[in-house]
One Martini backbone bead per residue (centre of mass of N, CA, C, O) as a GRO file, in nm:
protein
   65
    1PRO     BB    1   0.608  -1.846  -2.250
    2MET     BB    2   0.829  -1.760  -2.021
    3PRO     BB    3   1.080  -1.693  -1.837
    4GLY     BB    4   1.039  -1.558  -1.492
    5MET     BB    5   0.877  -1.300  -1.310
    6VAL     BB    6   0.629  -1.235  -1.095
    7THR     BB    7   0.449  -0.910  -1.083
    8GLU     BB    8   0.141  -1.019  -1.139
    9VAL     BB    9  -0.184  -1.094  -0.996
   10ALA     BB   10  -0.520  -1.056  -1.144
   11VAL     BB   11  -0.632  -1.312  -0.988
   12SER     BB   12  -0.880  -1.530  -0.835
   13THR     BB   13  -1.038  -1.754  -0.681
   14GLY     BB   14  -1.359  -1.771  -0.856
   15GLN     BB   15  -1.306  -1.606  -1.095
   16GLU     BB   16  -1.430  -1.460  -1.372
   17VAL     BB   17  -1.340  -1.518  -1.721
   18LYS     BB   18  -1.228  -1.400  -2.027
   19ALA     BB   19  -1.115  -1.399  -2.318
   20GLY     BB   20  -0.812  -1.200  -2.266
   21ASP     BB   21  -0.772  -1.187  -1.983
   22LYS     BB   22  -0.585  -1.101  -1.723
   23LEU     BB   23  -0.366  -1.295  -1.507
   24VAL     BB   24  -0.047  -1.248  -1.572
   25VAL     BB   25   0.277  -1.100  -1.496
   26LEU     BB   26   0.589  -1.095  -1.667
   27GLU     BB   27   0.951  -1.081  -1.606
   28ALA     BB   28   1.206  -1.032  -1.868
   29MET     BB   29   1.455  -0.844  -1.936
   30LYS     BB   30   1.267  -0.579  -1.875
   31MET     BB   31   1.010  -0.743  -1.973
   32LEU     BB   32   0.664  -0.743  -2.025
   33THR     BB   33   0.422  -1.016  -1.980
   34THR     BB   34   0.104  -1.115  -2.074
   35VAL     BB   35  -0.122  -1.343  -1.932
   36SER     BB   36  -0.396  -1.494  -2.093
   37ALA     BB   37  -0.693  -1.599  -2.152
   38ASN     BB   38  -0.810  -1.863  -2.381
   39ALA     BB   39  -1.084  -1.871  -2.208
   40ASP     BB   40  -1.366  -1.915  -2.071
   41GLY     BB   41  -1.407  -1.888  -1.701
   42THR     BB   42  -1.285  -2.028  -1.393
   43VAL     BB   43  -1.091  -1.992  -1.124
   44ALA     BB   44  -0.947  -2.268  -0.960
   45GLU     BB   45  -0.624  -2.185  -0.967
   46VAL     BB   46  -0.339  -2.036  -0.809
   47LEU     BB   47   0.020  -2.118  -0.856
   48VAL     BB   48   0.107  -1.816  -0.799
   49LYS     BB   49   0.323  -1.543  -0.694
   50LYS     BB   50   0.459  -1.274  -0.617
   51GLY     BB   51   0.810  -1.335  -0.709
   52ASP     BB   52   0.808  -1.571  -0.876
   53GLN     BB   53   0.978  -1.821  -1.039
   54VAL     BB   54   0.953  -1.916  -1.387
   55SER     BB   55   0.888  -2.134  -1.635
   56SER     BB   56   0.775  -2.205  -1.955
   57ASP     BB   57   0.616  -2.488  -1.831
   58ASP     BB   58   0.449  -2.355  -1.623
   59LEU     BB   59   0.178  -2.348  -1.415
   60LEU     BB   60  -0.029  -2.070  -1.315
   61VAL     BB   61  -0.337  -2.124  -1.416
   62ARG     BB   62  -0.656  -2.265  -1.337
   63LEU     BB   63  -0.926  -2.357  -1.541
   64LYS     BB   64  -1.286  -2.359  -1.560
   65ASP     BB   65  -1.611  -2.399  -1.700
   0.00000   0.00000   0.00000
């Protein structure tokens, strides 16, 4: 949703998530933003780690049905 630094990764590969569950927390300009799952599924891949700098169009977590 916005460029920033990853401050928390709340999921791991293989974990089941429901729509709305917290996946990653980003910090930009001293503001924290939670990235949530947009659908139910299983975490197929976590593409970031704590401390990574990300852009607004970066893929952070890949979900599968």
